N, C-alpha and C positions, 0 to 999 in steps of 0.2 A: 095949644097943649103939646103942639113938636118941641115948643120950644124947651117946655118943663122935661121930656123924654131927653131931649139933645143934652141939656144942660145935664141933667143927672147921671147921665150916660159919660160924659166929661169928665164929671167930678170923681166918678167911681174909677175911671182909667186912670186919672191921675191921683188918685187915692192907691189903687194897685201898685203903680210903678215907685211909689216912696215905700212899699214894704219888700221889696226885691229880696231881701235876705242875707244881705250885702252890708257887715257893720263894720263902721269906720271910715274912712275917708278913700276913696278909689286912688289907689296908685298902681305905677306900672313896679314890678317886684326888680330888685339888685340881680342884673345879670354880671356873671363877673367876666371881665375881658378877654377876648381869646387868647392861649398862649403864644408866645413869640416864635416865628418859624426856626428851626437850626440852620446855624451858621455854615455848616457843610453837610452835603449830600450823605447820605449811607453811602459806604461801599458797596459796588454792584462784583465783588469779587466772591470769593470762597464765602458761605454765609453759614454759622453755626447755630446750630445744630444743623448739617446737611438736609437738603432735602430730598425725600424718596426719588428714587429713580421709577419711572414707569417702565414697564416692558409690553 
């Protein structure tokens, strides 16, 4: 009796995993490569627009 119950449970578990809702082959999404870093650092002098001064 235990063998039938265990076998039925395994069959139902395997059957439920087959219908997980994802259609088609499982693939990773295409992620674009990160942008290249700038060759020069931005200047740290006067910035435009000028920052608001705090009083």
